[in-house]
mmCIF file of the N, C-alpha and C atoms, coordinates in Angstrom:
data_MODEL
# 
_entry.id   MODEL 
# 
loop_
_atom_site.group_PDB 
_atom_site.id 
_atom_site.type_symbol 
_atom_site.label_atom_id 
_atom_site.label_alt_id 
_atom_site.label_comp_id 
_atom_site.label_asym_id 
_atom_site.label_entity_id 
_atom_site.label_seq_id 
_atom_site.pdbx_PDB_ins_code 
_atom_site.Cartn_x 
_atom_site.Cartn_y 
_atom_site.Cartn_z 
_atom_site.occupancy 
_atom_site.B_iso_or_equiv 
_atom_site.pdbx_formal_charge 
_atom_site.auth_seq_id 
_atom_site.auth_comp_id 
_atom_site.auth_asym_id 
_atom_site.auth_atom_id 
_atom_site.pdbx_PDB_model_num 
ATOM 1   N N  . MET A 1 1  ? 90.672  101.012 81.563  1.00 0.00 ? 1  MET A N  1 
ATOM 2   C CA . MET A 1 1  ? 92.054  100.751 81.974  1.00 0.00 ? 1  MET A CA 1 
ATOM 3   C C  . MET A 1 1  ? 92.403  101.667 82.963  1.00 0.00 ? 1  MET A C  1 
ATOM 4   N N  . ASP A 1 2  ? 92.957  101.170 84.294  1.00 0.00 ? 2  ASP A N  1 
ATOM 5   C CA . ASP A 1 2  ? 93.389  102.024 85.249  1.00 0.00 ? 2  ASP A CA 1 
ATOM 6   C C  . ASP A 1 2  ? 94.552  102.826 84.900  1.00 0.00 ? 2  ASP A C  1 
ATOM 7   N N  . PRO A 1 3  ? 94.548  104.163 84.972  1.00 0.00 ? 3  PRO A N  1 
ATOM 8   C CA . PRO A 1 3  ? 95.768  105.049 84.541  1.00 0.00 ? 3  PRO A CA 1 
ATOM 9   C C  . PRO A 1 3  ? 96.954  104.885 85.734  1.00 0.00 ? 3  PRO A C  1 
ATOM 10  N N  . ARG A 1 4  ? 96.545  104.416 86.670  1.00 0.00 ? 4  ARG A N  1 
ATOM 11  C CA . ARG A 1 4  ? 97.649  104.317 87.657  1.00 0.00 ? 4  ARG A CA 1 
ATOM 12  C C  . ARG A 1 4  ? 98.631  103.173 87.610  1.00 0.00 ? 4  ARG A C  1 
ATOM 13  N N  . ILE A 1 5  ? 99.522  103.111 88.096  1.00 0.00 ? 5  ILE A N  1 
ATOM 14  C CA . ILE A 1 5  ? 100.720 102.020 88.026  1.00 0.00 ? 5  ILE A CA 1 
ATOM 15  C C  . ILE A 1 5  ? 100.665 101.215 89.130  1.00 0.00 ? 5  ILE A C  1 
ATOM 16  N N  . LEU A 1 6  ? 100.963 99.981  89.105  1.00 0.00 ? 6  LEU A N  1 
ATOM 17  C CA . LEU A 1 6  ? 100.988 98.882  90.094  1.00 0.00 ? 6  LEU A CA 1 
ATOM 18  C C  . LEU A 1 6  ? 102.442 98.859  90.753  1.00 0.00 ? 6  LEU A C  1 
ATOM 19  N N  . VAL A 1 7  ? 102.618 98.993  91.955  1.00 0.00 ? 7  VAL A N  1 
ATOM 20  C CA . VAL A 1 7  ? 104.064 98.936  92.425  1.00 0.00 ? 7  VAL A CA 1 
ATOM 21  C C  . VAL A 1 7  ? 104.063 97.652  93.592  1.00 0.00 ? 7  VAL A C  1 
ATOM 22  N N  . LEU A 1 8  ? 105.107 97.119  93.457  1.00 0.00 ? 8  LEU A N  1 
ATOM 23  C CA . LEU A 1 8  ? 105.426 95.913  94.450  1.00 0.00 ? 8  LEU A CA 1 
ATOM 24  C C  . LEU A 1 8  ? 106.433 96.639  95.314  1.00 0.00 ? 8  LEU A C  1 
ATOM 25  N N  . MET A 1 9  ? 105.950 96.618  96.696  1.00 0.00 ? 9  MET A N  1 
ATOM 26  C CA . MET A 1 9  ? 106.813 97.029  97.745  1.00 0.00 ? 9  MET A CA 1 
ATOM 27  C C  . MET A 1 9  ? 106.928 95.981  98.743  1.00 0.00 ? 9  MET A C  1 
ATOM 28  N N  . ALA A 1 10 ? 108.314 96.142  99.326  1.00 0.00 ? 10 ALA A N  1 
ATOM 29  C CA . ALA A 1 10 ? 108.810 95.039  100.366 1.00 0.00 ? 10 ALA A CA 1 
ATOM 30  C C  . ALA A 1 10 ? 109.395 95.871  101.464 1.00 0.00 ? 10 ALA A C  1 
ATOM 31  N N  . ALA A 1 11 ? 109.156 95.269  102.654 1.00 0.00 ? 11 ALA A N  1 
ATOM 32  C CA . ALA A 1 11 ? 109.650 95.619  103.832 1.00 0.00 ? 11 ALA A CA 1 
ATOM 33  C C  . ALA A 1 11 ? 110.917 94.649  104.097 1.00 0.00 ? 11 ALA A C  1 
ATOM 34  N N  . LEU A 1 12 ? 112.183 95.102  103.789 1.00 0.00 ? 12 LEU A N  1 
ATOM 35  C CA . LEU A 1 12 ? 113.325 94.314  103.988 1.00 0.00 ? 12 LEU A CA 1 
ATOM 36  C C  . LEU A 1 12 ? 114.042 94.516  105.378 1.00 0.00 ? 12 LEU A C  1 
ATOM 37  N N  . CYS A 1 13 ? 114.167 93.492  105.916 1.00 0.00 ? 13 CYS A N  1 
ATOM 38  C CA . CYS A 1 13 ? 114.881 93.544  107.468 1.00 0.00 ? 13 CYS A CA 1 
ATOM 39  C C  . CYS A 1 13 ? 116.223 93.004  107.375 1.00 0.00 ? 13 CYS A C  1 
ATOM 40  N N  . SER A 1 14 ? 117.062 93.649  107.979 1.00 0.00 ? 14 SER A N  1 
ATOM 41  C CA . SER A 1 14 ? 118.365 93.339  108.268 1.00 0.00 ? 14 SER A CA 1 
ATOM 42  C C  . SER A 1 14 ? 118.636 91.910  108.994 1.00 0.00 ? 14 SER A C  1 
ATOM 43  N N  . PRO A 1 15 ? 119.766 91.375  108.777 1.00 0.00 ? 15 PRO A N  1 
ATOM 44  C CA . PRO A 1 15 ? 120.108 89.899  109.508 1.00 0.00 ? 15 PRO A CA 1 
ATOM 45  C C  . PRO A 1 15 ? 119.758 90.033  110.962 1.00 0.00 ? 15 PRO A C  1 
ATOM 46  N N  . SER A 1 16 ? 120.144 91.346  111.633 1.00 0.00 ? 16 SER A N  1 
ATOM 47  C CA . SER A 1 16 ? 119.885 91.359  113.024 1.00 0.00 ? 16 SER A CA 1 
ATOM 48  C C  . SER A 1 16 ? 118.526 91.669  113.456 1.00 0.00 ? 16 SER A C  1 
ATOM 49  N N  . GLY A 1 17 ? 117.668 91.947  112.408 1.00 0.00 ? 17 GLY A N  1 
ATOM 50  C CA . GLY A 1 17 ? 116.304 92.274  112.594 1.00 0.00 ? 17 GLY A CA 1 
ATOM 51  C C  . GLY A 1 17 ? 115.986 93.720  113.327 1.00 0.00 ? 17 GLY A C  1 
ATOM 52  N N  . GLN A 1 18 ? 117.191 94.543  113.501 1.00 0.00 ? 18 GLN A N  1 
ATOM 53  C CA . GLN A 1 18 ? 117.188 95.863  114.118 1.00 0.00 ? 18 GLN A CA 1 
ATOM 54  C C  . GLN A 1 18 ? 116.590 96.825  113.184 1.00 0.00 ? 18 GLN A C  1 
ATOM 55  N N  . GLN A 1 19 ? 116.783 96.570  111.869 1.00 0.00 ? 19 GLN A N  1 
ATOM 56  C CA . GLN A 1 19 ? 116.420 97.700  110.884 1.00 0.00 ? 19 GLN A CA 1 
ATOM 57  C C  . GLN A 1 19 ? 115.637 97.204  109.801 1.00 0.00 ? 19 GLN A C  1 
ATOM 58  N N  . CYS A 1 20 ? 114.599 97.810  109.477 1.00 0.00 ? 20 CYS A N  1 
ATOM 59  C CA . CYS A 1 20 ? 113.750 97.404  108.164 1.00 0.00 ? 20 CYS A CA 1 
ATOM 60  C C  . CYS A 1 20 ? 113.605 98.732  107.179 1.00 0.00 ? 20 CYS A C  1 
ATOM 61  N N  . GLN A 1 21 ? 113.729 98.449  105.941 1.00 0.00 ? 21 GLN A N  1 
ATOM 62  C CA . GLN A 1 21 ? 113.525 99.443  105.024 1.00 0.00 ? 21 GLN A CA 1 
ATOM 63  C C  . GLN A 1 21 ? 112.464 99.126  104.039 1.00 0.00 ? 21 GLN A C  1 
ATOM 64  N N  . ASP A 1 22 ? 111.573 100.063 103.573 1.00 0.00 ? 22 ASP A N  1 
ATOM 65  C CA . ASP A 1 22 ? 110.673 99.966  102.524 1.00 0.00 ? 22 ASP A CA 1 
ATOM 66  C C  . ASP A 1 22 ? 111.523 100.141 101.096 1.00 0.00 ? 22 ASP A C  1 
ATOM 67  N N  . LYS A 1 23 ? 111.202 99.229  100.309 1.00 0.00 ? 23 LYS A N  1 
ATOM 68  C CA . LYS A 1 23 ? 111.914 99.217  98.940  1.00 0.00 ? 23 LYS A CA 1 
ATOM 69  C C  . LYS A 1 23 ? 110.821 98.987  97.999  1.00 0.00 ? 23 LYS A C  1 
ATOM 70  N N  . GLU A 1 24 ? 110.964 99.785  96.824  1.00 0.00 ? 24 GLU A N  1 
ATOM 71  C CA . GLU A 1 24 ? 110.222 99.603  95.607  1.00 0.00 ? 24 GLU A CA 1 
ATOM 72  C C  . GLU A 1 24 ? 110.867 98.432  95.124  1.00 0.00 ? 24 GLU A C  1 
ATOM 73  N N  . ILE A 1 25 ? 110.228 97.209  94.667  1.00 0.00 ? 25 ILE A N  1 
ATOM 74  C CA . ILE A 1 25 ? 111.012 96.179  94.043  1.00 0.00 ? 25 ILE A CA 1 
ATOM 75  C C  . ILE A 1 25 ? 110.761 96.251  92.584  1.00 0.00 ? 25 ILE A C  1 
ATOM 76  N N  . ALA A 1 26 ? 109.546 96.407  92.208  1.00 0.00 ? 26 ALA A N  1 
ATOM 77  C CA . ALA A 1 26 ? 109.098 96.538  90.743  1.00 0.00 ? 26 ALA A CA 1 
ATOM 78  C C  . ALA A 1 26 ? 107.792 97.465  90.394  1.00 0.00 ? 26 ALA A C  1 
ATOM 79  N N  . ASN A 1 27 ? 107.594 97.877  89.342  1.00 0.00 ? 27 ASN A N  1 
ATOM 80  C CA . ASN A 1 27 ? 106.407 98.501  88.862  1.00 0.00 ? 27 ASN A CA 1 
ATOM 81  C C  . ASN A 1 27 ? 105.845 98.148  87.429  1.00 0.00 ? 27 ASN A C  1 
ATOM 82  N N  . SER A 1 28 ? 104.619 98.409  87.171  1.00 0.00 ? 28 SER A N  1 
ATOM 83  C CA . SER A 1 28 ? 104.050 97.999  86.021  1.00 0.00 ? 28 SER A CA 1 
ATOM 84  C C  . SER A 1 28 ? 104.634 98.817  84.816  1.00 0.00 ? 28 SER A C  1 
ATOM 85  N N  . ASP A 1 29 ? 105.479 100.083 85.176  1.00 0.00 ? 29 ASP A N  1 
ATOM 86  C CA . ASP A 1 29 ? 106.048 100.750 84.088  1.00 0.00 ? 29 ASP A CA 1 
ATOM 87  C C  . ASP A 1 29 ? 107.211 99.984  83.562  1.00 0.00 ? 29 ASP A C  1 
ATOM 88  N N  . THR A 1 30 ? 108.000 99.673  84.397  1.00 0.00 ? 30 THR A N  1 
ATOM 89  C CA . THR A 1 30 ? 109.148 98.930  84.083  1.00 0.00 ? 30 THR A CA 1 
ATOM 90  C C  . THR A 1 30 ? 109.237 97.422  83.848  1.00 0.00 ? 30 THR A C  1 
ATOM 91  N N  . MET A 1 31 ? 107.949 96.832  84.322  1.00 0.00 ? 31 MET A N  1 
ATOM 92  C CA . MET A 1 31 ? 107.768 95.415  84.275  1.00 0.00 ? 31 MET A CA 1 
ATOM 93  C C  . MET A 1 31 ? 106.356 95.122  83.787  1.00 0.00 ? 31 MET A C  1 
ATOM 94  N N  . PRO A 1 32 ? 106.036 95.398  82.415  1.00 0.00 ? 32 PRO A N  1 
ATOM 95  C CA . PRO A 1 32 ? 104.669 95.273  81.902  1.00 0.00 ? 32 PRO A CA 1 
ATOM 96  C C  . PRO A 1 32 ? 103.887 94.080  82.473  1.00 0.00 ? 32 PRO A C  1 
ATOM 97  N N  . ALA A 1 33 ? 104.661 93.037  82.602  1.00 0.00 ? 33 ALA A N  1 
ATOM 98  C CA . ALA A 1 33 ? 103.852 91.756  82.968  1.00 0.00 ? 33 ALA A CA 1 
ATOM 99  C C  . ALA A 1 33 ? 103.474 91.832  84.350  1.00 0.00 ? 33 ALA A C  1 
ATOM 100 N N  . LEU A 1 34 ? 103.638 92.878  85.109  1.00 0.00 ? 34 LEU A N  1 
ATOM 101 C CA . LEU A 1 34 ? 103.189 92.998  86.537  1.00 0.00 ? 34 LEU A CA 1 
ATOM 102 C C  . LEU A 1 34 ? 101.850 93.453  86.476  1.00 0.00 ? 34 LEU A C  1 
ATOM 103 N N  . ASN A 1 35 ? 100.935 92.467  86.882  1.00 0.00 ? 35 ASN A N  1 
ATOM 104 C CA . ASN A 1 35 ? 99.547  92.854  87.042  1.00 0.00 ? 35 ASN A CA 1 
ATOM 105 C C  . ASN A 1 35 ? 99.070  92.337  88.637  1.00 0.00 ? 35 ASN A C  1 
ATOM 106 N N  . ASP A 1 36 ? 97.770  92.708  89.074  1.00 0.00 ? 36 ASP A N  1 
ATOM 107 C CA . ASP A 1 36 ? 97.409  92.502  90.338  1.00 0.00 ? 36 ASP A CA 1 
ATOM 108 C C  . ASP A 1 36 ? 97.547  90.935  90.840  1.00 0.00 ? 36 ASP A C  1 
ATOM 109 N N  . MET A 1 37 ? 97.266  90.112  89.845  1.00 0.00 ? 37 MET A N  1 
ATOM 110 C CA . MET A 1 37 ? 97.595  88.501  89.996  1.00 0.00 ? 37 MET A CA 1 
ATOM 111 C C  . MET A 1 37 ? 98.725  88.222  90.167  1.00 0.00 ? 37 MET A C  1 
ATOM 112 N N  . TYR A 1 38 ? 99.557  88.636  89.173  1.00 0.00 ? 38 TYR A N  1 
ATOM 113 C CA . TYR A 1 38 ? 101.064 88.150  89.177  1.00 0.00 ? 38 TYR A CA 1 
ATOM 114 C C  . TYR A 1 38 ? 101.725 88.663  90.448  1.00 0.00 ? 38 TYR A C  1 
ATOM 115 N N  . CYS A 1 39 ? 101.433 89.979  90.768  1.00 0.00 ? 39 CYS A N  1 
ATOM 116 C CA . CYS A 1 39 ? 102.004 90.583  91.883  1.00 0.00 ? 39 CYS A CA 1 
ATOM 117 C C  . CYS A 1 39 ? 101.711 89.903  93.253  1.00 0.00 ? 39 CYS A C  1 
ATOM 118 N N  . ASN A 1 40 ? 100.418 89.410  93.458  1.00 0.00 ? 40 ASN A N  1 
ATOM 119 C CA . ASN A 1 40 ? 100.085 88.713  94.670  1.00 0.00 ? 40 ASN A CA 1 
ATOM 120 C C  . ASN A 1 40 ? 100.769 87.261  94.758  1.00 0.00 ? 40 ASN A C  1 
ATOM 121 N N  . TYR A 1 41 ? 100.849 86.608  93.642  1.00 0.00 ? 41 TYR A N  1 
ATOM 122 C CA . TYR A 1 41 ? 101.264 85.339  93.453  1.00 0.00 ? 41 TYR A CA 1 
ATOM 123 C C  . TYR A 1 41 ? 102.746 85.136  93.491  1.00 0.00 ? 41 TYR A C  1 
ATOM 124 N N  . HIS A 1 42 ? 103.427 86.061  92.957  1.00 0.00 ? 42 HIS A N  1 
ATOM 125 C CA . HIS A 1 42 ? 104.816 86.101  92.814  1.00 0.00 ? 42 HIS A CA 1 
ATOM 126 C C  . HIS A 1 42 ? 105.734 87.224  93.505  1.00 0.00 ? 42 HIS A C  1 
ATOM 127 N N  . GLY A 1 43 ? 104.933 88.148  94.333  1.00 0.00 ? 43 GLY A N  1 
ATOM 128 C CA . GLY A 1 43 ? 105.703 89.176  94.816  1.00 0.00 ? 43 GLY A CA 1 
ATOM 129 C C  . GLY A 1 43 ? 106.686 88.638  95.792  1.00 0.00 ? 43 GLY A C  1 
ATOM 130 N N  . GLN A 1 44 ? 106.507 87.741  96.662  1.00 0.00 ? 44 GLN A N  1 
ATOM 131 C CA . GLN A 1 44 ? 107.504 87.158  97.468  1.00 0.00 ? 44 GLN A CA 1 
ATOM 132 C C  . GLN A 1 44 ? 108.893 86.673  96.986  1.00 0.00 ? 44 GLN A C  1 
ATOM 133 N N  . MET A 1 45 ? 108.495 86.079  95.750  1.00 0.00 ? 45 MET A N  1 
ATOM 134 C CA . MET A 1 45 ? 109.681 85.474  94.878  1.00 0.00 ? 45 MET A CA 1 
ATOM 135 C C  . MET A 1 45 ? 110.349 86.654  94.273  1.00 0.00 ? 45 MET A C  1 
ATOM 136 N N  . LEU A 1 46 ? 109.699 87.613  93.769  1.00 0.00 ? 46 LEU A N  1 
ATOM 137 C CA . LEU A 1 46 ? 110.417 88.976  93.101  1.00 0.00 ? 46 LEU A CA 1 
ATOM 138 C C  . LEU A 1 46 ? 111.232 89.550  94.195  1.00 0.00 ? 46 LEU A C  1 
ATOM 139 N N  . ALA A 1 47 ? 110.539 89.815  95.507  1.00 0.00 ? 47 ALA A N  1 
ATOM 140 C CA . ALA A 1 47 ? 111.293 90.480  96.634  1.00 0.00 ? 47 ALA A CA 1 
ATOM 141 C C  . ALA A 1 47 ? 112.487 89.677  96.875  1.00 0.00 ? 47 ALA A C  1 
ATOM 142 N N  . SER A 1 48 ? 112.460 88.437  97.162  1.00 0.00 ? 48 SER A N  1 
ATOM 143 C CA . SER A 1 48 ? 113.590 87.603  97.400  1.00 0.00 ? 48 SER A CA 1 
ATOM 144 C C  . SER A 1 48 ? 114.642 87.621  96.394  1.00 0.00 ? 48 SER A C  1 
ATOM 145 N N  . ASP A 1 49 ? 114.344 87.570  95.137  1.00 0.00 ? 49 ASP A N  1 
ATOM 146 C CA . ASP A 1 49 ? 115.308 87.663  94.051  1.00 0.00 ? 49 ASP A CA 1 
ATOM 147 C C  . ASP A 1 49 ? 116.008 89.225  93.978  1.00 0.00 ? 49 ASP A C  1 
ATOM 148 N N  . TRP A 1 50 ? 115.049 90.281  94.376  1.00 0.00 ? 50 TRP A N  1 
ATOM 149 C CA . TRP A 1 50 ? 115.780 91.550  94.388  1.00 0.00 ? 50 TRP A CA 1 
ATOM 150 C C  . TRP A 1 50 ? 116.869 91.606  95.593  1.00 0.00 ? 50 TRP A C  1 
ATOM 151 N N  . VAL A 1 51 ? 116.609 91.052  96.630  1.00 0.00 ? 51 VAL A N  1 
ATOM 152 C CA . VAL A 1 51 ? 117.736 90.979  97.830  1.00 0.00 ? 51 VAL A CA 1 
ATOM 153 C C  . VAL A 1 51 ? 118.769 90.384  97.284  1.00 0.00 ? 51 VAL A C  1 
ATOM 154 N N  . LEU A 1 52 ? 118.689 89.130  96.535  1.00 0.00 ? 52 LEU A N  1 
ATOM 155 C CA . LEU A 1 52 ? 119.889 88.376  96.165  1.00 0.00 ? 52 LEU A CA 1 
ATOM 156 C C  . LEU A 1 52 ? 120.711 89.222  95.072  1.00 0.00 ? 52 LEU A C  1 
ATOM 157 N N  . GLN A 1 53 ? 120.089 90.127  94.313  1.00 0.00 ? 53 GLN A N  1 
ATOM 158 C CA . GLN A 1 53 ? 120.686 90.670  93.295  1.00 0.00 ? 53 GLN A CA 1 
ATOM 159 C C  . GLN A 1 53 ? 121.227 92.123  93.548  1.00 0.00 ? 53 GLN A C  1 
ATOM 160 N N  . HIS A 1 54 ? 120.995 92.503  94.744  1.00 0.00 ? 54 HIS A N  1 
ATOM 161 C CA . HIS A 1 54 ? 121.471 93.955  95.114  1.00 0.00 ? 54 HIS A CA 1 
ATOM 162 C C  . HIS A 1 54 ? 122.519 93.925  96.411  1.00 0.00 ? 54 HIS A C  1 
ATOM 163 N N  . ARG A 1 55 ? 123.702 94.461  95.916  1.00 0.00 ? 55 ARG A N  1 
ATOM 164 C CA . ARG A 1 55 ? 124.825 94.468  96.878  1.00 0.00 ? 55 ARG A CA 1 
ATOM 165 C C  . ARG A 1 55 ? 124.468 95.377  98.174  1.00 0.00 ? 55 ARG A C  1 
ATOM 166 N N  . GLY A 1 56 ? 124.782 94.829  99.357  1.00 0.00 ? 56 GLY A N  1 
ATOM 167 C CA . GLY A 1 56 ? 124.569 95.595  100.592 1.00 0.00 ? 56 GLY A CA 1 
ATOM 168 C C  . GLY A 1 56 ? 123.309 94.958  101.399 1.00 0.00 ? 56 GLY A C  1 
ATOM 169 N N  . TYR A 1 57 ? 122.706 94.099  100.555 1.00 0.00 ? 57 TYR A N  1 
ATOM 170 C CA . TYR A 1 57 ? 121.367 93.393  101.285 1.00 0.00 ? 57 TYR A CA 1 
ATOM 171 C C  . TYR A 1 57 ? 121.806 91.957  101.414 1.00 0.00 ? 57 TYR A C  1 
ATOM 172 N N  . GLU A 1 58 ? 122.975 91.421  101.586 1.00 0.00 ? 58 GLU A N  1 
ATOM 173 C CA . GLU A 1 58 ? 123.242 90.243  101.758 1.00 0.00 ? 58 GLU A CA 1 
ATOM 174 C C  . GLU A 1 58 ? 122.635 89.667  103.112 1.00 0.00 ? 58 GLU A C  1 
ATOM 175 N N  . GLY A 1 59 ? 121.964 88.585  103.335 1.00 0.00 ? 59 GLY A N  1 
ATOM 176 C CA . GLY A 1 59 ? 121.401 88.159  104.466 1.00 0.00 ? 59 GLY A CA 1 
ATOM 177 C C  . GLY A 1 59 ? 120.122 88.872  104.930 1.00 0.00 ? 59 GLY A C  1 
ATOM 178 N N  . TRP A 1 60 ? 119.587 90.017  104.346 1.00 0.00 ? 60 TRP A N  1 
ATOM 179 C CA . TRP A 1 60 ? 118.465 90.495  104.638 1.00 0.00 ? 60 TRP A CA 1 
ATOM 180 C C  . TRP A 1 60 ? 117.271 89.586  104.267 1.00 0.00 ? 60 TRP A C  1 
ATOM 181 N N  . ARG A 1 61 ? 116.061 89.954  104.821 1.00 0.00 ? 61 ARG A N  1 
ATOM 182 C CA . ARG A 1 61 ? 115.018 88.939  104.620 1.00 0.00 ? 61 ARG A CA 1 
ATOM 183 C C  . ARG A 1 61 ? 113.767 89.931  104.327 1.00 0.00 ? 61 ARG A C  1 
ATOM 184 N N  . VAL A 1 62 ? 112.887 89.233  103.583 1.00 0.00 ? 62 VAL A N  1 
ATOM 185 C CA . VAL A 1 62 ? 111.640 89.986  103.196 1.00 0.00 ? 62 VAL A CA 1 
ATOM 186 C C  . VAL A 1 62 ? 110.668 89.850  104.395 1.00 0.00 ? 62 VAL A C  1 
ATOM 187 N N  . GLY A 1 63 ? 110.267 90.883  105.028 1.00 0.00 ? 63 GLY A N  1 
ATOM 188 C CA . GLY A 1 63 ? 109.592 90.942  106.125 1.00 0.00 ? 63 GLY A CA 1 
ATOM 189 C C  . GLY A 1 63 ? 108.069 90.914  105.810 1.00 0.00 ? 63 GLY A C  1 
ATOM 190 N N  . ARG A 1 64 ? 107.666 91.796  104.815 1.00 0.00 ? 64 ARG A N  1 
ATOM 191 C CA . ARG A 1 64 ? 106.408 91.927  104.213 1.00 0.00 ? 64 ARG A CA 1 
ATOM 192 C C  . ARG A 1 64 ? 106.527 92.371  102.766 1.00 0.00 ? 64 ARG A C  1 
ATOM 193 N N  . TYR A 1 65 ? 105.518 92.180  102.042 1.00 0.00 ? 65 TYR A N  1 
ATOM 194 C CA . TYR A 1 65 ? 105.501 92.749  100.673 1.00 0.00 ? 65 TYR A CA 1 
ATOM 195 C C  . TYR A 1 65 ? 104.010 92.998  100.500 1.00 0.00 ? 65 TYR A C  1 
ATOM 196 N N  . GLY A 1 66 ? 103.635 93.793  99.570  1.00 0.00 ? 66 GLY A N  1 
ATOM 197 C CA . GLY A 1 66 ? 102.439 94.258  98.971  1.00 0.00 ? 66 GLY A CA 1 
ATOM 198 C C  . GLY A 1 66 ? 102.385 94.775  97.678  1.00 0.00 ? 66 GLY A C  1 
ATOM 199 N N  . CYS A 1 67 ? 101.381 94.970  97.043  1.00 0.00 ? 67 CYS A N  1 
ATOM 200 C CA . CYS A 1 67 ? 101.031 95.541  95.809  1.00 0.00 ? 67 CYS A CA 1 
ATOM 201 C C  . CYS A 1 67 ? 100.277 96.661  95.897  1.00 0.00 ? 67 CYS A C  1 
ATOM 202 N N  . ILE A 1 68 ? 100.708 97.963  95.512  1.00 0.00 ? 68 ILE A N  1 
ATOM 203 C CA . ILE A 1 68 ? 99.752  99.078  95.718  1.00 0.00 ? 68 ILE A CA 1 
ATOM 204 C C  . ILE A 1 68 ? 99.558  99.790  94.241  1.00 0.00 ? 68 ILE A C  1 
ATOM 205 N N  . ARG A 1 69 ? 98.480  100.479 94.244  1.00 0.00 ? 69 ARG A N  1 
ATOM 206 C CA . ARG A 1 69 ? 98.349  101.448 92.939  1.00 0.00 ? 69 ARG A CA 1 
ATOM 207 C C  . ARG A 1 69 ? 98.661  102.828 93.360  1.00 0.00 ? 69 ARG A C  1 
ATOM 208 N N  . ILE A 1 70 ? 99.335  103.227 92.502  1.00 0.00 ? 70 ILE A N  1 
ATOM 209 C CA . ILE A 1 70 ? 99.589  104.760 92.559  1.00 0.00 ? 70 ILE A CA 1 
ATOM 210 C C  . ILE A 1 70 ? 99.613  105.602 91.390  1.00 0.00 ? 70 ILE A C  1 
ATOM 211 N N  . LYS A 1 71 ? 99.310  106.888 91.416  1.00 0.00 ? 71 LYS A N  1 
ATOM 212 C CA . LYS A 1 71 ? 99.437  107.597 90.076  1.00 0.00 ? 71 LYS A CA 1 
ATOM 213 C C  . LYS A 1 71 ? 100.918 107.760 89.604  1.00 0.00 ? 71 LYS A C  1 
ATOM 214 N N  . SER A 1 72 ? 101.155 107.724 88.345  1.00 0.00 ? 72 SER A N  1 
ATOM 215 C CA . SER A 1 72 ? 102.609 107.864 87.859  1.00 0.00 ? 72 SER A CA 1 
ATOM 216 C C  . SER A 1 72 ? 103.227 109.117 88.377  1.00 0.00 ? 72 SER A C  1 
ATOM 217 N N  . GLY A 1 73 ? 104.582 108.778 88.827  1.00 0.00 ? 73 GLY A N  1 
ATOM 218 C CA . GLY A 1 73 ? 105.140 110.068 89.300  1.00 0.00 ? 73 GLY A CA 1 
ATOM 219 C C  . GLY A 1 73 ? 105.039 110.248 90.866  1.00 0.00 ? 73 GLY A C  1 
ATOM 220 N N  . GLU A 1 74 ? 103.914 109.705 91.381  1.00 0.00 ? 74 GLU A N  1 
ATOM 221 C CA . GLU A 1 74 ? 103.663 109.614 92.900  1.00 0.00 ? 74 GLU A CA 1 
ATOM 222 C C  . GLU A 1 74 ? 104.637 108.825 93.667  1.00 0.00 ? 74 GLU A C  1 
ATOM 223 N N  . ARG A 1 75 ? 105.108 109.114 94.951  1.00 0.00 ? 75 ARG A N  1 
ATOM 224 C CA . ARG A 1 75 ? 105.962 108.247 95.657  1.00 0.00 ? 75 ARG A CA 1 
ATOM 225 C C  . ARG A 1 75 ? 105.044 107.300 96.509  1.00 0.00 ? 75 ARG A C  1 
ATOM 226 N N  . PRO A 1 76 ? 105.333 105.981 96.327  1.00 0.00 ? 76 PRO A N  1 
ATOM 227 C CA . PRO A 1 76 ? 104.366 104.968 97.101  1.00 0.00 ? 76 PRO A CA 1 
ATOM 228 C C  . PRO A 1 76 ? 104.581 105.158 98.724  1.00 0.00 ? 76 PRO A C  1 
ATOM 229 N N  . ILE A 1 77 ? 103.448 105.203 99.363  1.00 0.00 ? 77 ILE A N  1 
ATOM 230 C CA . ILE A 1 77 ? 103.328 105.260 100.925 1.00 0.00 ? 77 ILE A CA 1 
ATOM 231 C C  . ILE A 1 77 ? 102.795 103.872 101.330 1.00 0.00 ? 77 ILE A C  1 
ATOM 232 N N  . VAL A 1 78 ? 103.607 103.409 102.276 1.00 0.00 ? 78 VAL A N  1 
ATOM 233 C CA . VAL A 1 78 ? 103.204 102.114 102.690 1.00 0.00 ? 78 VAL A CA 1 
ATOM 234 C C  . VAL A 1 78 ? 103.022 102.167 104.236 1.00 0.00 ? 78 VAL A C  1 
ATOM 235 N N  . THR A 1 79 ? 101.904 101.670 104.740 1.00 0.00 ? 79 THR A N  1 
ATOM 236 C CA . THR A 1 79 ? 101.779 101.379 106.168 1.00 0.00 ? 79 THR A CA 1 
ATOM 237 C C  . THR A 1 79 ? 101.558 99.958  106.624 1.00 0.00 ? 79 THR A C  1 
ATOM 238 N N  . TRP A 1 80 ? 102.583 99.424  107.047 1.00 0.00 ? 80 TRP A N  1 
ATOM 239 C CA . TRP A 1 80 ? 102.846 97.985  107.226 1.00 0.00 ? 80 TRP A CA 1 
ATOM 240 C C  . TRP A 1 80 ? 102.154 97.746  108.764 1.00 0.00 ? 80 TRP A C  1 
ATOM 241 N N  . ARG A 1 81 ? 101.343 96.672  108.942 1.00 0.00 ? 81 ARG A N  1 
ATOM 242 C CA . ARG A 1 81 ? 100.936 96.340  110.245 1.00 0.00 ? 81 ARG A CA 1 
ATOM 243 C C  . ARG A 1 81 ? 101.434 94.906  110.614 1.00 0.00 ? 81 ARG A C  1 
ATOM 244 N N  . PHE A 1 82 ? 102.532 95.107  111.389 1.00 0.00 ? 82 PHE A N  1 
ATOM 245 C CA . PHE A 1 82 ? 103.060 93.718  111.592 1.00 0.00 ? 82 PHE A CA 1 
ATOM 246 C C  . PHE A 1 82 ? 102.384 92.836  112.899 1.00 0.00 ? 82 PHE A C  1 
# 
């Protein structure tokens, strides 16, 4: 068993497209059902639902999403290639 946690990250972009932010959408500590396959197949839907459920992100879009493994307590670092 891998001691690291799986984190779903998304690059969320403002309606104007002028600003994008990396956000942690879910992780396997808080969502035990999150595994590699689930993350890859349902990551976009989870990220879109996150945008709909959080105030201040109305109209924002999911630019990219990805699943990464990190040690518990580490901060996820994402390098997106658009």
